[in-house]
C-alpha positions in Angstrom: 9.7 25.3 -6.1 12.6 23.5 -4.4 15.1 21.4 -6.3 15.9 18.2 -4.4 19.1 16.3 -5.4 20.1 12.7 -4.7 23.9 12.6 -4.5 26.0 9.6 -5.4 28.2 9.1 -2.3 31.1 7.8 -4.4 31.4 10.5 -7.1 29.8 13.3 -5.1 27.8 14.1 -8.2 24.1 14.9 -8.2 23.0 13.1 -11.3 19.4 12.4 -10.1 17.1 15.2 -9.1 13.4 16.1 -8.9 11.4 19.2 -8.2 9.3 19.6 -5.1 7.2 22.5 -3.9 7.8 24.1 -0.5 4.3 23.1 0.7 5.1 19.5 -0.3 8.1 19.5 1.9 6.0 20.7 4.8 3.4 18.0 4.0 6.0 15.3 4.0 7.4 16.5 7.3 3.9 16.2 8.8 3.5 12.8 7.3 6.8 11.6 8.8 5.8 13.0 12.2 2.6 11.0 12.0 4.5 7.9 11.0 6.7 8.2 14.1 3.7 9.0 16.3 2.0 5.8 15.0 5.0 3.7 16.2 5.2 5.4 19.6 1.5 5.8 20.4 -0.1 3.0 18.3 2.2 0.4 19.9 0.8 1.3 23.3 -2.9 0.8 22.4 -4.4 -2.6 22.9 -5.7 -4.8 25.7 -3.9 -2.8 28.3 -2.7 0.7 27.5 1.0 1.6 27.6 2.1 5.2 27.6 4.3 6.5 24.7 7.3 7.2 27.1 7.1 3.6 28.3 6.9 2.4 24.7 10.0 4.4 23.7 11.9 3.3 26.7 11.2 -0.3 25.9 12.1 0.1 22.3 15.4 1.7 23.1 16.2 -0.8 25.9 16.1 1.6 28.9 13.1 0.2 30.6 12.9 -2.3 33.5 11.6 -5.0 31.1 8.0 -5.1 32.3 6.6 -4.5 28.8 9.3 -6.2 26.7 7.1 -9.2 25.6 4.0 -7.1 24.9 5.8 -4.4 22.9 8.7 -6.2 21.3 7.0 -9.5 20.5 3.3 -8.7 20.1 2.6 -5.1 19.2 5.7 -3.4 17.6 6.2 -6.0 14.8 2.5 -5.7 14.0 2.6 -1.9 13.9 5.7 -1.9 11.7 4.3 -4.5 9.4 1.1 -2.5 8.9 3.1 0.7 8.2 5.4 -1.0 5.7 2.7 -3.0 4.0 0.7 0.2 3.5 3.7 2.1 2.3 4.5 -0.6 -0.3 0.9 -0.7 -1.6 0.7 3.1 -1.7 3.8 3.5 -3.8 2.8 0.5 -6.0 -0.6 2.2 -6.7 1.0 5.6 -7.4 3.4 4.1 -9.9 0.6 2.3 -11.7 -1.6 5.4 -11.9 1.3 7.3 -13.4 2.2 4.6 -15.9 -1.3 3.7 -17.0 -2.6 7.3 -16.7 -5.8 6.2 -15.1 -7.0 7.3 -11.6 -8.5 3.9 -11.0 -5.4 1.9 -11.6 -4.0 -0.1 -8.6 -2.4 -3.5 -7.9 -5.9 -4.9 -7.4 -7.1 -3.7 -10.8 -4.4 -5.1 -13.1 -4.1 -8.5 -11.4 -1.0 -8.1 -9.3 -2.8 -8.8 -6.0 -4.9 -11.5 -7.6 -1.8 -13.3 -8.9 -0.1 -13.1 -5.5 -3.3 -14.3 -3.8 -3.7 -17.3 -6.2 -0.1 -18.4 -5.7 -0.4 -18.1 -1.9 -3.6 -20.0 -1.7 -2.2 -22.7 -3.9 0.8 -22.9 -1.6 -1.5 -23.2 1.5 -3.8 -25.7 -0.2 -1.3 -28.1 -1.9 2.0 -27.6 -0.1 1.0 -26.7 3.5 2.6 -29.3 5.8 5.0 -30.7 3.2 7.0 -27.4 2.6 8.1 -24.8 5.1 5.5 -22.0 5.5 8.5 -19.6 5.3 8.4 -20.0 1.6 4.9 -18.5 1.4 6.2 -15.0 0.7 8.3 -16.3 -2.2 5.2 -18.0 -3.7 3.2 -14.9 -3.4 5.8 -12.7 -5.1 6.3 -15.3 -7.8 2.5 -15.3 -8.5 2.4 -11.6 -8.7 5.4 -11.6 -11.1 3.9 -14.3 -13.3 0.6 -12.5 -13.7 2.3 -9.2 -14.3 4.5 -10.7 -17.0 1.4 -12.3 -18.6 -0.4 -8.9 -18.5 2.6 -7.1 -20.0 3.2 -9.8 -22.7 -0.4 -10.0 -23.8 -0.6 -6.2 -23.9 2.4 -5.9 -26.2 1.8 -4.8 -29.8 4.6 -2.6 -31.0 4.7 -1.3 -27.4 2.3 -1.3 -24.5 -0.5 1.2 -24.3 -2.2 2.0 -20.9 -5.7 1.0 -22.0 -4.6 -2.4 -23.2 -2.7 -2.9 -20.0 -5.8 -2.2 -17.9 -8.2 -4.3 -19.9 -6.0 -7.4 -20.0 -5.1 -6.9 -16.3 -8.8 -6.8 -15.4 -9.3 -10.1 -17.3 -6.4 -11.9 -15.7 -7.4 -10.6 -12.3 -10.8 -12.1 -12.7 -9.2 -15.4 -13.8 -6.9 -15.4 -10.8 -9.8 -14.8 -8.5 -11.8 -17.6 -10.0 -8.9 -20.0 -9.6 -8.4 -18.9 -6.0 -12.1 -19.5 -5.2 -12.0 -22.9 -6.8 -8.9 -23.9 -4.8 -10.6 -22.8 -1.5 -13.8 -24.8 -2.3 -11.8 -27.9 -3.0 -9.4 -27.6 -0.1 -9.9 -29.1 3.4 -11.8 -26.9 6.0 -8.6 -26.0 7.9 -6.7 -24.9 4.8 -9.8 -23.0 3.5 -10.2 -21.0 6.8 -6.5 -20.0 6.6 -6.9 -19.0 2.9 -10.0 -17.0 3.6 -8.3 -15.1 6.4 -5.2 -14.5 4.2 -7.3 -13.3 1.2 -9.2 -10.8 3.4 -5.9 -9.1 4.4 -4.7 -9.0 8.0 -1.5 -8.3 9.9 -2.6 -10.5 12.8 0.3 -12.6 14.1 2.9 -10.4 12.4 6.4 -11.1 13.6 9.9 -9.6 13.1 10.2 -12.1 10.2 7.2 -10.3 8.6 9.0 -6.9 9.1 12.2 -8.2 7.6 10.4 -9.7 4.6 8.8 -6.4 3.4 11.4 -3.9 4.7 14.0 -4.6 2.0 11.4 -4.2 -0.7 10.3 -0.8 0.7 13.9 0.4 1.2 14.9 -0.6 -2.3 11.6 0.0 -4.2 10.9 3.6 -3.1 14.3 5.0 -4.0 14.1 3.2 -7.4 10.7 4.7 -8.0 12.0 8.1 -7.1 14.8 7.6 -9.6 12.1 7.4 -12.3 10.0 10.2 -10.9 10.9 12.5 -13.8 10.0 9.8 -16.3 6.6 9.4 -14.6 6.0 13.1 -14.8 6.8 13.0 -18.6 4.7 9.9 -19.2 1.6 11.6 -17.8 1.8 14.0 -20.8 1.5 11.1 -23.2 3.9 8.7 -24.9 4.7 11.0 -27.8 5.5 14.0 -25.6 7.5 11.8 -23.2 9.5 10.4 -26.1 10.2 13.9 -27.5 11.5 14.8 -24.0 14.1 12.0 -24.2 12.3 9.3 -22.2 12.6 5.7 -23.4 9.0 5.1 -22.7 8.6 1.3 -23.1 11.8 0.5 -21.2 10.9 2.8 -18.3 7.3 1.6 -18.3 8.5 -2.0 -18.0 10.9 -1.2 -15.1 8.3 0.8 -13.3 5.7 -2.0 -13.6 8.3 -4.4 -12.2 9.0 -2.1 -9.2 5.2 -1.9 -8.6 4.9 -5.7 -8.8 7.7 -6.3 -6.3 6.3 -3.8 -3.8 2.8 -5.2 -4.0 4.0 -8.8 -4.1 6.0 -8.5 -0.9 3.3 -6.6 0.8 0.6 -9.2 -0.1 3.0 -12.0 0.9 3.0 -10.9 4.6 -0.4 -9.3 5.0 -2.6 -10.9 2.4 -4.8 -9.1 0.0 -5.4 -5.8 1.8 -7.6 -4.1 -0.7 -7.9 -0.6 -2.1 -4.8 0.9 -0.4 -3.1 1.2 -3.7 -6.1 3.1 -5.0 -6.9 5.4 -2.1 -3.4 6.4 -0.9 -2.2 8.2 -4.1 -5.4 10.2 -4.3 -5.1 11.4 -0.8 -1.4 12.1 -1.3 -2.2 14.3 -4.3 -4.3 16.6 -2.1 -1.2 17.4 -0.1 1.6 17.3 -2.7 0.1 17.9 -6.1 0.8 15.7 -9.2 4.6 15.9 -9.3 5.9 12.4 -8.6 8.9 13.4 -6.6 6.7 14.3 -3.6 3.7 12.1 -4.6 5.6 8.8 -4.3 6.9 9.5 -0.8 3.5 10.9 0.4 1.7 7.9 -1.0 4.1 5.7 1.0 3.3 7.6 4.2 -0.5 7.8 3.5 -0.7 4.1 2.6 1.2 3.1 5.8 -1.0 5.2 8.0 -4.2 3.9 6.4 -3.3 0.2 7.0 -2.1 1.1 10.5 -5.4 2.8 11.4 -7.4 0.0 9.9 -5.5 -2.6 12.0 -5.7 -0.4 15.1 -9.5 -0.2 14.8 -9.7 -3.9 14.1 -7.7 -5.0 17.2 -9.0 -2.4 19.7 -12.6 -1.5 19.1 -13.8 -5.1 18.6 -11.7 -6.8 21.4 -11.5 -9.8 22.1 -12.3 -10.3 18.4 -9.4 -9.5 16.0 -11.1 -8.4 12.8 -8.9 -8.5 9.6 -7.7 -5.0 8.6 -8.8 -5.8 5.0 -12.5 -5.6 6.1 -12.1 -2.0 7.0 -10.0 -1.0 4.0 -12.6 -2.6 1.7 -15.4 -0.8 3.6 -13.7 2.5 2.8 -12.3 1.5 -0.6 -15.4 0.2 -2.3 -17.4 3.5 -1.8 -14.3 5.4 -2.8 -14.0 3.4 -6.0 -17.6 4.0 -6.9 -17.1 7.7 -6.2 -14.1 7.8 -8.5 -16.1 6.1 -11.2 -18.8 8.6 -10.9 -16.5 11.6 -10.8 -14.6 10.5 -14.0 -17.6 9.1 -15.8 -17.3 11.7 -18.6 -13.6 11.1 -19.3 -13.9 7.6 -20.8 
C-alpha cells in the first residue's frame, strides 16, 4: 500500500493524503497512457486517415501545415471534448455512488442530468435567437444546480439519508424529463430538432470553446474530490461510523454533491445528456483499483473519458457520412448494464 501525499506549495506541508495500492498505480499509469494514445491516434481517424506522428507534429506546430485545419479545428477539439466530458461524468458518478452508497447512483438517476437538460431545452426553445447561444452552458449548469438543491432540500430531515436522496432524485428526474418533453412538443420544428440532438448527447461540432468550458470544471473538480477521498471512504462504512472517525458527514456530503453537480452540469452543457457514463465508469474503474476512492476517482475519470471517446469515434467513423450521436452508443451499452446491475443486486434491497 503506497501513501500518496498532496503537498501545499506554500507551506511545503503534506496535510492531504490518501492510500493507494501499488497495482492501482500501475492501472492509473496504463489509463493515462491510453488517454494520451486516444489524443494521438484518435485524432487521426476519420474521413481520411492521418498518422499519429503527423498528428503530433501538427499539434506541436512542427508540421508543414497541411493538416492544420482538419486536426486543430475539426478533430482535436472534438476528441478533447469527448475525453473531458467523459472524465467529468465518470467522477460525478463515482462521487454519487460513494455518497449515496448505492451502486446504481449516477447523475442520471438523481436528476442532475435531467435538470441540466430541462434548462438547456428551455433556453433553446424560448431564448434561441434573442440571447447569445454562448449562455447555453450557464443555463445547463444552473438547471443542474437548481434540481440538485431541490433534491437536497426535500431530502433533509435532521440530515440527509442516502435512500431519501435517491427516491426524491428519481421523482424530480421524472418531472424534469416530462417538462423537457412538453417543451419539445410545443416548440417549432427547428428548435425541436436541435433539442432532440442535444438531449441524445453528442460532441458533434465541438470547438475549442467547448474544451475551455469543461476543462476548468475538470481541473478544479477532480482535485477537490480527491481532497474528500478519505471522507468518502469513511462514509461508505455508514454515517455513524464515519461520524465516529471524525467526519462531519452532512457538511462533507453537501460539498461532495455540489462537486458532482458542477462536473455533470458542465459536461452536459457542452455535450448534452450523454447517458450512463456516470453509472458504468466507476464500476469498470473498481475492477482495476478496488474501492478506495483515492485511486477510484482518478480511474473513473480516465475510464469515463475513454468510454465517451470510443462511443464518438464509432459514431463518426463506422457510419460515415452519417454522424450518429455518441449518446446512442452509450445508451446501447448502459441500458443492459443497468439491468444487469439491478439483477446482480436484487437481494440487497
